[in-house]
C-alpha positions in Angstrom: -36.4 78.9 243.9 -36.5 82.7 244.2 -39.7 84.9 244.5 -39.5 86.0 240.8 -39.5 82.4 239.6 -42.4 81.5 241.8 -44.5 84.5 240.6 -43.8 83.7 236.9 -44.7 80.0 237.3 -47.9 81.0 239.1 -48.9 83.5 236.3 -50.1 81.0 233.7 -52.4 79.3 236.4 -53.7 82.7 237.5 -54.3 83.7 233.9 -56.1 80.5 233.1 -58.3 80.9 236.2 -59.1 84.5 235.3 -60.0 83.5 231.7 -62.3 80.8 233.1 -64.1 83.2 235.4 -64.5 85.7 232.5 -65.9 83.0 230.2 -68.3 81.8 233.0 -69.5 85.3 233.5 -70.1 85.9 229.8 -72.1 82.6 229.5 -74.1 83.7 232.5 -74.8 87.1 231.0 -75.9 85.4 227.7 -78.3 83.3 229.7 -79.8 86.4 231.3 -80.3 88.1 228.0 -82.1 85.1 226.5 -85.3 84.8 228.7 -87.3 81.6 228.4 -89.8 82.6 225.7 -92.3 80.0 226.7 -92.5 81.4 230.2 -92.5 85.0 229.0 -95.9 84.3 227.3 -97.6 85.0 230.6 -96.3 88.6 230.6 -98.0 89.3 227.3 -101.6 90.4 226.8 -103.7 87.3 226.4 -104.6 88.2 222.8 -100.9 88.0 221.9 -100.1 84.7 223.5 -99.3 81.7 221.4 -101.4 78.6 222.4 -99.7 75.7 224.2 -98.2 73.0 221.9 -95.9 75.4 220.0 -92.2 75.9 220.1 -89.9 78.7 219.1 -88.4 78.1 215.7 -86.6 81.5 215.1 -86.0 84.8 216.7 -85.2 87.9 214.7 -84.5 91.6 215.5 -85.0 94.7 213.4 -83.3 98.0 213.7 -83.3 100.8 211.2 -85.3 103.6 209.8 -88.8 103.6 208.4 -89.9 106.1 205.7 -93.4 107.6 205.9 -95.2 110.1 203.7 -98.2 112.2 204.6 -101.1 111.3 202.3 -104.8 112.0 202.0 -106.6 108.8 202.9 -110.2 109.9 202.6 -112.1 112.7 200.8 -115.1 114.7 201.9 -114.2 115.4 204.6 -110.5 115.0 204.0 -108.5 112.8 206.3 -104.7 112.5 206.3 -102.3 109.9 207.6 -98.7 109.0 207.7 -98.4 105.9 205.3 -95.3 103.7 205.3 -93.3 103.9 202.1 -90.5 101.5 203.2 -91.0 98.4 201.1 -90.2 96.1 204.0 -88.8 96.0 207.5 -85.5 94.1 207.7 -85.0 91.7 210.6 -81.8 89.7 211.4 -81.7 86.3 213.1 -78.9 85.2 215.4 -77.0 83.5 212.5 -76.9 86.8 210.5 -79.7 85.7 208.0 -82.4 88.3 207.1 -86.1 88.1 207.3 -88.0 90.9 205.5 -91.4 91.8 207.0 -93.9 93.4 204.6 -96.6 95.0 206.8 -99.3 95.6 204.3 -102.9 94.4 204.1 -101.6 90.9 203.6 -98.7 90.8 206.0 -95.9 88.4 205.0 -92.3 87.5 206.0 -89.6 86.3 203.6 -86.4 84.6 204.9 -83.1 85.0 203.0 -83.2 81.2 202.3 -86.3 81.8 200.1 -88.9 80.5 202.6 -91.9 82.6 203.3 -95.0 82.8 205.3 -98.1 85.1 205.3 -100.6 86.1 207.9 -104.0 84.6 207.8 -105.2 86.7 210.8 -103.5 89.6 212.7 -104.1 90.7 216.3 -102.5 94.0 217.2 -102.1 95.7 220.6 -101.5 99.4 220.2 -98.4 100.8 221.9 -97.9 104.2 223.5 -98.6 106.1 220.3 -94.8 106.5 219.6 -94.2 102.8 218.9 -95.4 100.3 216.4 -98.1 98.0 217.9 -97.3 94.6 219.3 -98.7 91.8 217.2 -99.5 88.2 216.9 -100.1 86.7 213.4 -101.8 83.4 212.8 -99.8 82.2 209.7 -101.2 80.5 206.6 -99.5 77.1 206.1 -96.4 77.4 203.8 -95.1 74.7 201.5 -91.8 76.4 201.0 -88.8 74.6 202.6 -86.5 76.6 204.9 -86.5 78.4 208.2 -90.1 79.6 207.8 -91.5 76.2 206.9 -94.4 75.1 209.1 -94.5 78.4 211.0 -97.9 78.8 212.7 -97.6 82.0 214.7 -95.4 85.1 214.5 -95.2 87.6 217.4 -93.8 91.2 217.5 -93.0 91.1 221.3 -91.1 94.3 221.7 -91.4 97.4 219.5 -89.6 100.7 220.1 -90.5 103.8 218.1 -91.3 103.4 214.3 -94.2 105.9 214.3 -94.2 109.5 213.2 -95.0 111.6 216.3 -94.4 115.1 214.9 -95.4 116.9 212.8 -99.0 115.9 212.5 -100.2 114.8 209.0 -102.4 117.6 207.7 -103.1 119.4 204.5 -100.1 121.7 205.3 -97.7 118.6 205.5 -99.3 116.7 202.6 -96.5 115.0 200.6 -93.9 115.5 203.3 -91.7 112.5 204.0 -90.3 111.6 207.4 -87.8 108.9 208.4 -88.1 107.5 211.9 -86.0 105.0 213.8 -87.4 101.7 215.0 -86.5 98.5 216.9 -88.5 95.3 217.0 -88.2 91.7 218.2 -90.0 89.0 216.4 -90.5 85.4 217.4 -91.6 82.7 215.0 -93.4 79.6 216.4 -94.2 76.2 214.9 -96.1 73.2 216.3 -94.1 71.2 218.8 -93.0 67.8 217.4 
């Protein structure tokens, strides 16, 4: 057998070995990107932690732009604030489904499968002034079947941007609209079986 024949017969084995190494590295990297959410509770402020006895039902991430408008929120003396005009914040889960978060006085989440849940109580931890606050919502029980059935808590564990930093909302900017980018990670919890 000549050297060229030996090299060509060894090539499929080397290729197979290289592909296995690449696959193992990719799986390892996936494991590093998916931290244990139960253990990560300890790194959160205590007011945002989910009590023991719950398990993660769904994770969803949001990325996009939020639209704000400078509006008068109080008279005599006048006060102004940037108010969110975007009807909802779109989140996507790992399967490509969407969850829309409506962050109004009665916060609620609606999954693309039709299931929905609303907040009974909200706890917020302000960010750095440039990011939306972290939050934990105690959810009202939902009878709707689907991914959001039996959800008891929702957390916004990581938020990046999403707040109008400049210009300030004043009488000079009244009516101005500003679009700002944001990112957020949400975790939906239900009681452990």
